[in-house]
C-alpha positions in Angstrom: 74.9 87.9 112.2 72.8 85.1 113.6 74.3 83.5 116.7 74.7 80.2 114.9 77.5 81.5 112.7 79.3 83.1 115.6 79.1 79.8 117.5 80.5 77.9 114.5 83.5 80.3 114.4 83.9 80.1 118.1 83.8 76.3 118.3 86.1 75.8 115.4 88.7 78.2 116.8 88.6 76.5 120.2 89.2 73.1 118.5 92.1 74.4 116.5 93.6 76.2 119.6 93.2 73.0 121.7 91.8 74.6 124.8 89.8 71.9 126.6 88.1 74.4 128.9 87.0 76.4 125.9 85.9 73.3 123.9 83.6 72.2 126.7 82.0 75.6 127.2 81.9 76.4 123.5 80.3 73.1 122.8 77.5 73.7 125.4 77.0 77.2 124.0 76.8 75.9 120.4 74.2 73.3 121.4 72.2 76.1 123.1 72.4 78.1 119.9 70.8 75.2 117.9 73.8 73.3 116.5 73.5 69.6 116.8 75.8 67.0 118.3 76.3 65.6 114.8 77.4 69.0 113.5 79.8 69.6 116.3 81.3 66.1 115.9 81.8 66.8 112.2 83.7 70.0 112.7 87.2 68.6 112.0 86.0 67.6 108.5 83.5 70.4 108.0 83.6 70.5 104.2 82.2 67.0 104.2 79.9 67.4 107.2 76.2 68.2 107.6 76.7 71.9 107.2 75.1 74.4 104.8 77.3 76.4 102.4 76.9 79.4 104.7 78.1 77.4 107.7 81.1 76.1 105.7 82.0 79.6 104.6 82.0 80.8 108.2 84.0 77.9 109.4 86.5 78.4 106.6 86.9 82.0 107.8 87.6 80.8 111.3 90.4 78.6 110.0 92.0 81.7 108.5 91.8 83.6 111.8 93.3 80.8 113.9 96.5 81.6 115.8 98.2 78.6 114.2 97.6 80.0 110.7 100.2 82.8 110.5 99.5 83.2 106.8 95.8 83.4 107.2 94.0 85.8 104.9 90.7 86.8 103.5 91.5 85.7 100.0 89.4 86.6 97.0 87.9 83.1 96.8 87.1 83.0 100.5 85.6 86.5 100.2 83.4 85.4 97.3 82.3 82.3 99.2 81.4 84.4 102.2 79.8 87.1 100.1 77.3 84.6 98.7 75.7 84.4 102.1 76.8 87.4 104.2 77.0 91.2 103.7 80.3 93.0 104.1 79.2 94.1 107.5 78.4 90.5 108.5 81.8 89.4 107.3 83.5 92.1 109.4 81.4 91.1 112.4 82.4 87.4 112.0 86.0 88.3 111.6 85.9 90.5 114.7 84.4 87.7 116.7 87.2 85.4 115.6 89.9 88.1 116.2 88.7 88.8 119.7 88.5 85.1 120.6 92.0 84.5 119.1 93.4 87.5 121.1 91.8 86.3 124.3 93.2 82.8 123.7 96.7 84.2 123.1 96.5 86.3 126.4 95.4 83.2 128.3 
C-alpha cells in the first residue's frame, strides 16, 4: 500500500484519539509523504475535503478502527468502497496499520 494511504489512516486515528504528541508527529510525517496542509486541515470533514475517492475510503476505514468506535466494522458498503481502489491484501494491510496504531494508543 502506498505510504500516502497509511499516513491518512494514521493521521485520522491520531485526531480521533486526541493525542497531541501523535498529531504533531503524524502531521509532519504526512507532509513528508506528500499530503498537503489543505488536506490535513480538511481531515475532520474528509468526505467534503480535497481527497480522492481512494483517500476517502482509507479514511473511512480508519474511522471504523478508532478506539472510540466500539461498534466499528468492515461493512459490505465500506468493503465495496475500499475494493474499488484496493486489493484484499491492501485492505488487510491498511486495517493492520490502524489496528497496531490503535493498540499502541491504548497501551500509552
